[in-house]
PAMARTOR-302086 format. One record per residue: residue in three letters; chain; z negated, x negated, y negated of N, C-alpha, C, O in turn. Coordinates in steps of 0.2 Angstrom, whole numbers, plus 5000, padded with zeros to 4 digits. Layout:
BEGIN
{ala; A; {Z; X; Y}; {Z; X; Y}; {Z; X; Y}; {Z; X; Y}}
...
//
This chain:
BEGIN
{met; A; {4718; 4889; 4905}; {4718; 4896; 4905}; {4724; 4899; 4902}; {4726; 4897; 4897}}
{leu; A; {4727; 4905; 4905}; {4732; 4908; 4902}; {4731; 4912; 4896}; {4725; 4915; 4896}}
{ser; A; {4736; 4912; 4892}; {4734; 4916; 4886}; {4735; 4924; 4888}; {4738; 4925; 4893}}
{arg; A; {4733; 4928; 4884}; {4733; 4935; 4885}; {4740; 4938; 4886}; {4741; 4942; 4890}}
{arg; A; {4745; 4935; 4882}; {4752; 4937; 4882}; {4755; 4935; 4889}; {4759; 4939; 4892}}
{ala; A; {4753; 4929; 4892}; {4756; 4927; 4898}; {4754; 4931; 4904}; {4758; 4932; 4909}}
{arg; A; {4748; 4934; 4903}; {4746; 4938; 4909}; {4749; 4945; 4909}; {4749; 4948; 4915}}
{his; A; {4752; 4948; 4904}; {4754; 4955; 4904}; {4762; 4955; 4905}; {4764; 4961; 4905}}
{gly; A; {4766; 4950; 4906}; {4773; 4951; 4907}; {4777; 4952; 4901}; {4775; 4949; 4895}}
{phe; A; {4782; 4956; 4901}; {4787; 4958; 4896}; {4784; 4964; 4891}; {4781; 4968; 4894}}
{ser; A; {4786; 4963; 4885}; {4784; 4969; 4881}; {4790; 4974; 4881}; {4795; 4973; 4884}}
{leu; A; {4788; 4980; 4879}; {4793; 4985; 4879}; {4800; 4983; 4875}; {4805; 4985; 4877}}
{ile; A; {4799; 4980; 4870}; {4805; 4978; 4866}; {4809; 4973; 4869}; {4815; 4974; 4869}}
{glu; A; {4806; 4968; 4872}; {4810; 4963; 4876}; {4813; 4966; 4882}; {4819; 4965; 4884}}
{leu; A; {4810; 4971; 4885}; {4813; 4975; 4891}; {4819; 4979; 4888}; {4825; 4979; 4892}}
{met; A; {4819; 4982; 4883}; {4824; 4986; 4880}; {4830; 4982; 4878}; {4836; 4984; 4879}}
{ile; A; {4829; 4976; 4875}; {4834; 4971; 4873}; {4838; 4969; 4880}; {4844; 4969; 4880}}
{gly; A; {4834; 4967; 4885}; {4837; 4965; 4891}; {4842; 4971; 4894}; {4847; 4969; 4896}}
{val; A; {4839; 4977; 4894}; {4843; 4983; 4897}; {4849; 4984; 4892}; {4855; 4985; 4895}}
{ala; A; {4849; 4983; 4886}; {4854; 4984; 4881}; {4860; 4979; 4883}; {4866; 4980; 4883}}
{leu; A; {4858; 4972; 4884}; {4862; 4967; 4885}; {4866; 4968; 4892}; {4872; 4967; 4893}}
{leu; A; {4862; 4970; 4897}; {4865; 4972; 4903}; {4870; 4977; 4903}; {4875; 4977; 4906}}
{ala; A; {4868; 4983; 4899}; {4873; 4988; 4898}; {4880; 4986; 4895}; {4885; 4988; 4896}}
{leu; A; {4879; 4982; 4890}; {4885; 4979; 4886}; {4889; 4975; 4891}; {4895; 4976; 4891}}
{leu; A; {4886; 4971; 4895}; {4890; 4967; 4900}; {4894; 4971; 4905}; {4900; 4970; 4906}}
{leu; A; {4890; 4976; 4907}; {4894; 4981; 4912}; {4899; 4985; 4909}; {4905; 4986; 4912}}
{met; A; {4899; 4987; 4902}; {4904; 4990; 4899}; {4910; 4986; 4898}; {4916; 4988; 4898}}
{leu; A; {4909; 4980; 4896}; {4914; 4975; 4895}; {4918; 4974; 4902}; {4924; 4973; 4902}}
{gly; A; {4915; 4974; 4908}; {4918; 4972; 4914}; {4921; 4978; 4917}; {4925; 4977; 4922}}
{leu; A; {4919; 4984; 4915}; {4921; 4990; 4919}; {4929; 4991; 4919}; {4932; 4993; 4924}}
{pro; A; {4933; 4990; 4913}; {4940; 4991; 4914}; {4943; 4986; 4919}; {4948; 4988; 4922}}
{ala; A; {4941; 4980; 4919}; {4944; 4975; 4923}; {4942; 4977; 4931}; {4946; 4976; 4935}}
{phe; A; {4936; 4979; 4932}; {4935; 4981; 4939}; {4939; 4987; 4941}; {4941; 4988; 4947}}
{ser; A; {4940; 4992; 4936}; {4944; 4998; 4938}; {4951; 4996; 4939}; {4954; 4998; 4944}}
{thr; A; {4954; 4991; 4936}; {4961; 4988; 4937}; {4961; 4985; 4944}; {4965; 4986; 4948}}
{tyr; A; {4956; 4981; 4945}; {4955; 4978; 4952}; {4955; 4983; 4958}; {4959; 4982; 4962}}
{leu; A; {4951; 4988; 4957}; {4951; 4993; 4962}; {4958; 4997; 4963}; {4960; 4998; 4969}}
{gln; A; {4961; 4998; 4958}; {4968; 5001; 4958}; {4973; 4997; 4961}; {4977; 4999; 4965}}
{asn; A; {4973; 4990; 4960}; {4977; 4985; 4963}; {4976; 4984; 4970}; {4980; 4983; 4974}}
{ala; A; {4969; 4985; 4972}; {4967; 4984; 4979}; {4970; 4990; 4983}; {4972; 4989; 4989}}
{lys; A; {4970; 4996; 4980}; {4973; 5002; 4984}; {4980; 5001; 4985}; {4983; 5002; 4990}}
{leu; A; {4984; 4998; 4979}; {4991; 4997; 4980}; {4993; 4992; 4985}; {4997; 4993; 4989}}
{arg; A; {4989; 4987; 4985}; {4990; 4981; 4990}; {4989; 4984; 4997}; {4993; 4982; 5002}}
{ala; A; {4984; 4988; 4998}; {4982; 4990; 5005}; {4988; 4995; 5007}; {4990; 4995; 5013}}
{ala; A; {4990; 4999; 5003}; {4996; 5004; 5005}; {5002; 5000; 5007}; {5005; 5001; 5012}}
{ala; A; {5004; 4995; 5003}; {5010; 4990; 5004}; {5009; 4986; 5011}; {5013; 4986; 5015}}
{glu; A; {5002; 4984; 5012}; {5001; 4980; 5018}; {5001; 4985; 5024}; {5004; 4983; 5029}}
{asn; A; {4999; 4991; 5023}; {5000; 4996; 5029}; {5007; 4997; 5031}; {5009; 4997; 5037}}
{phe; A; {5011; 4998; 5026}; {5018; 5000; 5027}; {5021; 4994; 5030}; {5025; 4994; 5035}}
{tyr; A; {5020; 4988; 5028}; {5023; 4981; 5030}; {5021; 4981; 5038}; {5025; 4979; 5042}}
{ala; A; {5014; 4982; 5039}; {5012; 4981; 5046}; {5016; 4987; 5050}; {5017; 4985; 5056}}
{gly; A; {5017; 4993; 5048}; {5020; 4998; 5051}; {5027; 4996; 5053}; {5030; 4997; 5058}}
{ala; A; {5031; 4993; 5048}; {5038; 4990; 5049}; {5038; 4985; 5055}; {5042; 4985; 5059}}
{gln; A; {5033; 4980; 5055}; {5032; 4975; 5060}; {5031; 4978; 5067}; {5034; 4976; 5072}}
{met; A; {5027; 4984; 5067}; {5025; 4987; 5073}; {5031; 4991; 5076}; {5032; 4990; 5082}}
{ala; A; {5035; 4994; 5071}; {5041; 4997; 5074}; {5046; 4993; 5077}; {5049; 4994; 5082}}
{arg; A; {5047; 4987; 5074}; {5051; 4982; 5076}; {5049; 4979; 5083}; {5053; 4979; 5088}}
{ala; A; {5043; 4978; 5084}; {5040; 4975; 5090}; {5040; 4980; 5095}; {5042; 4978; 5101}}
{glu; A; {5039; 4987; 5094}; {5040; 4992; 5099}; {5047; 4993; 5101}; {5048; 4994; 5107}}
{ala; A; {5052; 4992; 5097}; {5059; 4992; 5099}; {5061; 4987; 5103}; {5064; 4988; 5108}}
{val; A; {5058; 4981; 5102}; {5060; 4975; 5107}; {5056; 4976; 5113}; {5059; 4975; 5119}}
{arg; A; {5050; 4978; 5113}; {5046; 4979; 5119}; {5049; 4985; 5124}; {5049; 4984; 5130}}
{arg; A; {5051; 4990; 5121}; {5054; 4996; 5124}; {5061; 4995; 5126}; {5064; 4999; 5130}}
{asn; A; {5064; 4990; 5122}; {5072; 4990; 5123}; {5075; 4996; 5121}; {5080; 4998; 5125}}
{ala; A; {5073; 4999; 5116}; {5075; 5006; 5114}; {5075; 5007; 5106}; {5071; 5003; 5103}}
{gln; A; {5078; 5012; 5104}; {5078; 5013; 5096}; {5071; 5016; 5094}; {5068; 5021; 5097}}
{val; A; {5068; 5012; 5089}; {5061; 5014; 5086}; {5063; 5014; 5079}; {5066; 5010; 5076}}
{glu; A; {5060; 5020; 5076}; {5061; 5020; 5068}; {5055; 5021; 5065}; {5050; 5025; 5067}}
{ile; A; {5054; 5019; 5059}; {5049; 5021; 5054}; {5052; 5025; 5049}; {5057; 5023; 5046}}
{val; A; {5049; 5031; 5048}; {5052; 5036; 5043}; {5047; 5038; 5038}; {5041; 5038; 5039}}
{leu; A; {5049; 5039; 5032}; {5045; 5041; 5026}; {5046; 5049; 5026}; {5051; 5052; 5027}}
{thr; A; {5040; 5052; 5025}; {5040; 5060; 5025}; {5034; 5062; 5021}; {5029; 5059; 5019}}
{asn; A; {5035; 5068; 5018}; {5030; 5071; 5015}; {5026; 5076; 5019}; {5020; 5079; 5017}}
{asp; A; {5028; 5077; 5025}; {5024; 5081; 5031}; {5018; 5076; 5033}; {5018; 5070; 5032}}
{asp; A; {5014; 5080; 5036}; {5008; 5076; 5039}; {5010; 5071; 5044}; {5015; 5072; 5048}}
{ala; A; {5007; 5065; 5044}; {5009; 5060; 5049}; {5005; 5061; 5055}; {5001; 5057; 5057}}
{asn; A; {5007; 5066; 5059}; {5004; 5067; 5066}; {5009; 5068; 5071}; {5015; 5069; 5070}}
{val; A; {5006; 5069; 5077}; {5011; 5070; 5083}; {5015; 5077; 5082}; {5021; 5077; 5085}}
{gly; A; {5012; 5082; 5079}; {5016; 5088; 5079}; {5022; 5088; 5074}; {5026; 5092; 5075}}
{asn; A; {5022; 5083; 5070}; {5028; 5082; 5066}; {5033; 5076; 5068}; {5037; 5074; 5064}}
{thr; A; {5032; 5074; 5074}; {5036; 5068; 5076}; {5044; 5070; 5076}; {5048; 5066; 5074}}
{asn; A; {5046; 5076; 5079}; {5053; 5077; 5079}; {5055; 5081; 5073}; {5061; 5081; 5071}}
{asp; A; {5051; 5085; 5070}; {5053; 5089; 5064}; {5051; 5087; 5057}; {5052; 5090; 5053}}
{ala; A; {5049; 5081; 5057}; {5047; 5078; 5050}; {5053; 5078; 5045}; {5059; 5076; 5047}}
{val; A; {5053; 5081; 5039}; {5058; 5081; 5034}; {5058; 5074; 5031}; {5052; 5072; 5028}}
{leu; A; {5063; 5070; 5031}; {5063; 5063; 5028}; {5064; 5064; 5021}; {5067; 5068; 5018}}
{ser; A; {5060; 5059; 5018}; {5060; 5058; 5010}; {5059; 5051; 5008}; {5055; 5048; 5010}}
{pro; A; {5064; 5048; 5004}; {5063; 5042; 5002}; {5057; 5040; 4997}; {5055; 5034; 4996}}
{thr; A; {5054; 5046; 4995}; {5048; 5045; 4991}; {5042; 5048; 4995}; {5037; 5051; 4992}}
{gly; A; {5042; 5048; 5001}; {5037; 5051; 5005}; {5030; 5048; 5004}; {5030; 5042; 5003}}
{lys; A; {5025; 5052; 5005}; {5018; 5050; 5004}; {5015; 5048; 5011}; {5010; 5045; 5011}}
{asn; A; {5019; 5049; 5016}; {5017; 5047; 5023}; {5022; 5044; 5027}; {5028; 5044; 5025}}
{trp; A; {5020; 5040; 5032}; {5026; 5037; 5037}; {5024; 5038; 5044}; {5018; 5038; 5046}}
{ile; A; {5029; 5038; 5048}; {5028; 5039; 5055}; {5033; 5034; 5059}; {5038; 5033; 5057}}
{ile; A; {5030; 5031; 5064}; {5034; 5027; 5069}; {5035; 5031; 5075}; {5030; 5034; 5078}}
{arg; A; {5041; 5032; 5077}; {5043; 5036; 5083}; {5049; 5032; 5087}; {5053; 5029; 5084}}
{ala; A; {5048; 5034; 5093}; {5053; 5031; 5098}; {5058; 5036; 5100}; {5056; 5042; 5102}}
{leu; A; {5064; 5035; 5100}; {5069; 5039; 5103}; {5070; 5039; 5110}; {5071; 5033; 5113}}
{asp; A; {5070; 5044; 5114}; {5071; 5045; 5121}; {5079; 5046; 5122}; {5080; 5052; 5120}}
{pro; A; {5083; 5042; 5124}; {5090; 5043; 5124}; {5092; 5049; 5129}; {5097; 5052; 5128}}
{thr; A; {5088; 5050; 5134}; {5090; 5055; 5139}; {5088; 5062; 5136}; {5092; 5067; 5138}}
{thr; A; {5083; 5063; 5132}; {5082; 5070; 5130}; {5083; 5071; 5122}; {5084; 5076; 5120}}
{gly; A; {5084; 5065; 5119}; {5086; 5066; 5112}; {5080; 5067; 5108}; {5080; 5069; 5102}}
{gln; A; {5074; 5067; 5111}; {5067; 5069; 5107}; {5064; 5062; 5105}; {5065; 5057; 5109}}
{tyr; A; {5060; 5063; 5101}; {5056; 5057; 5098}; {5049; 5057; 5101}; {5046; 5063; 5102}}
{ser; A; {5046; 5051; 5103}; {5039; 5051; 5105}; {5035; 5047; 5099}; {5037; 5043; 5096}}
{tyr; A; {5029; 5050; 5098}; {5025; 5047; 5092}; {5022; 5041; 5094}; {5019; 5040; 5100}}
{ile; A; {5022; 5036; 5090}; {5019; 5029; 5091}; {5013; 5029; 5086}; {5007; 5027; 5088}}
{glu; A; {5014; 5029; 5080}; {5009; 5028; 5074}; {5011; 5032; 5068}; {5017; 5034; 5067}}
{gly; A; {5006; 5034; 5064}; {5007; 5037; 5058}; {5002; 5036; 5053}; {4996; 5035; 5055}}
{lys; A; {5004; 5035; 5047}; {4999; 5034; 5041}; {5000; 5039; 5035}; {5006; 5040; 5034}}
{ser; A; {4995; 5041; 5032}; {4995; 5045; 5026}; {4993; 5040; 5021}; {4988; 5036; 5021}}
{met; A; {4996; 5041; 5015}; {4995; 5037; 5009}; {4988; 5039; 5006}; {4985; 5036; 5002}}
{leu; A; {4985; 5045; 5008}; {4979; 5047; 5006}; {4973; 5043; 5010}; {4967; 5043; 5007}}
{glu; A; {4974; 5040; 5015}; {4969; 5037; 5019}; {4966; 5031; 5015}; {4970; 5027; 5012}}
{gly; A; {4960; 5032; 5014}; {4956; 5027; 5010}; {4957; 5027; 5003}; {4955; 5022; 4999}}
{ser; A; {4961; 5032; 5000}; {4963; 5032; 4993}; {4957; 5035; 4989}; {4957; 5035; 4983}}
{gly; A; {4953; 5039; 4992}; {4948; 5043; 4988}; {4951; 5049; 4985}; {4947; 5052; 4981}}
{gln; A; {4957; 5051; 4986}; {4960; 5056; 4983}; {4960; 5062; 4988}; {4961; 5061; 4994}}
{ala; A; {4959; 5068; 4986}; {4959; 5074; 4990}; {4966; 5077; 4992}; {4967; 5079; 4997}}
{ser; A; {4970; 5077; 4987}; {4977; 5080; 4988}; {4983; 5076; 4986}; {4988; 5077; 4989}}
{ala; A; {4982; 5071; 4982}; {4988; 5067; 4980}; {4986; 5060; 4979}; {4981; 5058; 4976}}
{pro; A; {4990; 5056; 4983}; {4988; 5049; 4983}; {4990; 5046; 4976}; {4995; 5048; 4973}}
{ser; A; {4986; 5041; 4974}; {4988; 5037; 4967}; {4993; 5032; 4968}; {4997; 5031; 4963}}
{val; A; {4994; 5030; 4974}; {4999; 5025; 4975}; {5006; 5029; 4978}; {5005; 5033; 4982}}
{gln; A; {5011; 5026; 4975}; {5018; 5030; 4976}; {5022; 5024; 4980}; {5022; 5019; 4978}}
{ile; A; {5027; 5027; 4984}; {5032; 5023; 4987}; {5038; 5025; 4986}; {5039; 5031; 4985}}
{asp; A; {5043; 5021; 4984}; {5050; 5023; 4983}; {5055; 5019; 4987}; {5055; 5013; 4986}}
{gly; A; {5058; 5022; 4992}; {5063; 5018; 4996}; {5070; 5018; 4993}; {5075; 5017; 4997}}
{gly; A; {5071; 5020; 4987}; {5078; 5021; 4984}; {5081; 5027; 4987}; {5079; 5032; 4987}}
{leu; A; {5086; 5025; 4991}; {5090; 5030; 4995}; {5088; 5030; 5002}; {5091; 5034; 5006}}
{ile; A; {5084; 5026; 5004}; {5082; 5025; 5011}; {5076; 5028; 5013}; {5071; 5027; 5010}}
{ser; A; {5076; 5033; 5018}; {5070; 5036; 5020}; {5068; 5034; 5027}; {5063; 5036; 5030}}
{ser; A; {5072; 5030; 5031}; {5070; 5028; 5038}; {5074; 5022; 5039}; {5079; 5020; 5037}}
{ile; A; {5071; 5018; 5044}; {5074; 5012; 5046}; {5073; 5012; 5054}; {5068; 5013; 5057}}
{ala; A; {5079; 5012; 5057}; {5079; 5012; 5064}; {5080; 5004; 5067}; {5084; 5001; 5065}}
{phe; A; {5076; 5002; 5072}; {5076; 4996; 5075}; {5079; 4997; 5082}; {5077; 5001; 5085}}
{asn; A; {5084; 4992; 5084}; {5086; 4992; 5091}; {5082; 4988; 5095}; {5077; 4985; 5093}}
{gly; A; {5084; 4987; 5101}; {5081; 4983; 5106}; {5080; 4976; 5105}; {5076; 4972; 5108}}
{phe; A; {5085; 4973; 5100}; {5085; 4966; 5099}; {5081; 4965; 5092}; {5080; 4959; 5090}}
{gly; A; {5078; 4970; 5089}; {5074; 4970; 5083}; {5078; 4970; 5077}; {5075; 4970; 5072}}
{ala; A; {5084; 4971; 5077}; {5088; 4972; 5071}; {5088; 4979; 5069}; {5086; 4984; 5073}}
{thr; A; {5091; 4980; 5063}; {5091; 4987; 5060}; {5098; 4990; 5061}; {5103; 4986; 5062}}
{thr; A; {5099; 4996; 5059}; {5105; 4999; 5058}; {5107; 5000; 5051}; {5112; 5003; 5049}}
{leu; A; {5104; 4996; 5047}; {5105; 4996; 5039}; {5111; 4993; 5038}; {5113; 4988; 5041}}
{ala; A; {5115; 4995; 5032}; {5121; 4992; 5030}; {5119; 4986; 5026}; {5123; 4981; 5025}}
{gly; A; {5113; 4986; 5023}; {5111; 4981; 5018}; {5103; 4980; 5018}; {5100; 4984; 5022}}
{thr; A; {5100; 4976; 5014}; {5093; 4975; 5014}; {5090; 4982; 5011}; {5092; 4984; 5006}}
{ala; A; {5084; 4984; 5014}; {5080; 4990; 5011}; {5074; 4987; 5007}; {5071; 4983; 5010}}
{thr; A; {5073; 4990; 5002}; {5067; 4988; 4998}; {5063; 4994; 4996}; {5066; 5000; 4994}}
{phe; A; {5057; 4994; 4998}; {5052; 5000; 4997}; {5047; 4997; 4991}; {5043; 4993; 4993}}
{ala; A; {5047; 5001; 4986}; {5043; 4999; 4980}; {5037; 5003; 4980}; {5037; 5009; 4980}}
{phe; A; {5031; 4999; 4979}; {5025; 5002; 4979}; {5022; 5002; 4972}; {5022; 4996; 4969}}
{ser; A; {5020; 5007; 4969}; {5017; 5007; 4962}; {5011; 5012; 4962}; {5010; 5016; 4966}}
{asn; A; {5008; 5011; 4956}; {5002; 5015; 4955}; {5002; 5018; 4948}; {4999; 5016; 4943}}
{pro; A; {5007; 5023; 4946}; {5008; 5025; 4940}; {5002; 5028; 4936}; {5001; 5028; 4930}}
{ala; A; {4997; 5031; 4940}; {4991; 5034; 4937}; {4987; 5029; 4934}; {4983; 5030; 4930}}
{ala; A; {4987; 5022; 4936}; {4983; 5017; 4934}; {4987; 5013; 4928}; {4984; 5009; 4925}}
{gly; A; {4993; 5014; 4928}; {4997; 5010; 4923}; {5004; 5007; 4925}; {5005; 5008; 4931}}
{thr; A; {5008; 5004; 4921}; {5014; 5002; 4923}; {5013; 4995; 4927}; {5008; 4992; 4927}}
{cys; A; {5019; 4993; 4930}; {5019; 4987; 4934}; {5019; 4981; 4929}; {5021; 4981; 4923}}
{ala; A; {5016; 4975; 4932}; {5016; 4969; 4928}; {5022; 4966; 4926}; {5023; 4963; 4921}}
{ala; A; {5028; 4968; 4930}; {5034; 4966; 4929}; {5037; 4969; 4922}; {5041; 4966; 4919}}
{leu; A; {5034; 4975; 4920}; {5036; 4978; 4914}; {5030; 4978; 4909}; {5030; 4981; 4904}}
{gly; A; {5026; 4973; 4910}; {5021; 4972; 4905}; {5014; 4976; 4906}; {5010; 4975; 4902}}
{gly; A; {5013; 4979; 4911}; {5007; 4983; 4913}; {5002; 4979; 4917}; {5003; 4973; 4918}}
{pro; A; {4997; 4982; 4918}; {4991; 4979; 4922}; {4992; 4979; 4930}; {4988; 4976; 4933}}
{met; A; {4996; 4983; 4932}; {4997; 4984; 4940}; {5001; 4979; 4943}; {5006; 4977; 4941}}
{arg; A; {4999; 4976; 4949}; {5002; 4971; 4952}; {5006; 4975; 4958}; {5004; 4975; 4964}}
{cys; A; {5012; 4978; 4956}; {5016; 4982; 4960}; {5019; 4977; 4966}; {5020; 4971; 4964}}
{leu; A; {5020; 4980; 4971}; {5023; 4976; 4977}; {5029; 4979; 4980}; {5030; 4985; 4980}}
{asn; A; {5033; 4975; 4983}; {5039; 4978; 4987}; {5038; 4976; 4994}; {5036; 4970; 4996}}
{val; A; {5040; 4980; 4999}; {5041; 4978; 5006}; {5049; 4978; 5007}; {5052; 4983; 5006}}
{val; A; {5052; 4972; 5009}; {5059; 4971; 5010}; {5060; 4970; 5017}; {5057; 4966; 5020}}
{val; A; {5065; 4974; 5020}; {5067; 4974; 5027}; {5074; 4972; 5027}; {5079; 4975; 5024}}
{ser; A; {5076; 4966; 5030}; {5083; 4964; 5031}; {5087; 4967; 5036}; {5084; 4971; 5040}}
{val; A; {5093; 4967; 5036}; {5097; 4969; 5042}; {5095; 4967; 5048}; {5096; 4970; 5053}}
{gly; A; {5093; 4961; 5049}; {5091; 4958; 5055}; {5084; 4960; 5057}; {5082; 4958; 5063}}
{gly; A; {5081; 4964; 5053}; {5074; 4967; 5055}; {5068; 4963; 5052}; {5063; 4966; 5053}}
{gln; A; {5069; 4958; 5049}; {5063; 4954; 5046}; {5060; 4958; 5040}; {5064; 4960; 5036}}
{ala; A; {5054; 4959; 5040}; {5051; 4962; 5035}; {5046; 4957; 5031}; {5043; 4952; 5034}}
{arg; A; {5046; 4958; 5024}; {5042; 4953; 5020}; {5039; 4957; 5014}; {5042; 4962; 5012}}
{met; A; {5033; 4955; 5012}; {5030; 4958; 5006}; {5031; 4954; 5000}; {5030; 4948; 5001}}
{cys; A; {5033; 4956; 4994}; {5034; 4952; 4989}; {5032; 4955; 4982}; {5031; 4961; 4982}}
{asp; A; {5031; 4951; 4977}; {5029; 4954; 4970}; {5035; 4953; 4965}; {5037; 4948; 4964}}
{pro; A; {5037; 4959; 4963}; {5043; 4959; 4958}; {5041; 4955; 4951}; {5045; 4953; 4948}}
{ala; A; {5034; 4954; 4950}; {5032; 4951; 4944}; {5033; 4943; 4944}; {5033; 4940; 4939}}
{val; A; {5033; 4941; 4950}; {5034; 4933; 4951}; {5041; 4931; 4950}; {5045; 4934; 4954}}
{thr; A; {5042; 4927; 4946}; {5049; 4924; 4944}; {5050; 4917; 4945}; {5056; 4914; 4945}}
{ala; A; {5045; 4913; 4947}; {5045; 4906; 4947}; {5049; 4904; 4953}; {5048; 4907; 4959}}
{ala; A; {5054; 4900; 4952}; {5058; 4897; 4958}; {5054; 4894; 4963}; {5050; 4890; 4961}}
{gly; A; {5055; 4895; 4969}; {5051; 4892; 4975}; {5045; 4895; 4977}; {5042; 4893; 4981}}
{asp; A; {5043; 4900; 4973}; {5037; 4904; 4974}; {5038; 4909; 4980}; {5043; 4913; 4979}}
{thr; A; {5034; 4909; 4985}; {5036; 4913; 4991}; {5034; 4920; 4990}; {5036; 4924; 4994}}
{arg; A; {5031; 4922; 4985}; {5029; 4929; 4983}; {5035; 4932; 4979}; {5035; 4938; 4978}}
{lys; A; {5040; 4928; 4977}; {5045; 4931; 4973}; {5050; 4935; 4977}; {5051; 4934; 4983}}
{cys; A; {5052; 4941; 4974}; {5056; 4946; 4978}; {5064; 4943; 4978}; {5068; 4946; 4981}}
//
C-alpha cells in the first residue's frame, strides 16, 4: 500500500525549489542566447548579401549585359531602381540591369537590412563597403573593380567583433575582380582554414 505522501505528489516547498532552480538556469543561459540571436541576425544579413552578389553575377552572364548590385539607404524597391542614391554604408541593396539602348536600369531584386531583424526603423546589423557602394558585373561574370571589394558586416548594438575581443562573429563578403564572391570570418587566423579572410 502507498504511503500518504506518495499519493499527494509534490509539496509546495519542493515545487518552489524546482521553480527557483529553473529560473536560475534560465537567467544563466539568457546572455548566451541573446548573443546567439544577434550573431544569427548578422550571419543572415551577410548570407543575403552574398547570395545577392552571386545572383547579380549569374544574371549578368545570363543576360550578357551589365548587372550591378548597389548599396543604398533608399528603399529597396522598383521605384528606386534608377534614382537610388548610392552609399557604401547603405542599409539596403538593389540588383539592377542596365539597358544599353535606353541607359535605364531594370529592377531584378532588392533587400532591406530591416527584413527579419525585428527592428522598426533602424537595423541592428551594419554593412560597410569601405569606399565601394556598387559592383558591376559584365556578361562574362567579371567585375569592373580595380581590386578586391570587401563588405564588412557588424552588429555594434550587440558588441564588438570577435577579432577585437568582443562577442560578435562579424563576417565579410569579399568579391574579387574576376567576380567570385565568398564569405569569410575576420576573427579566423589559422593557416589553411577556409573561413579565413
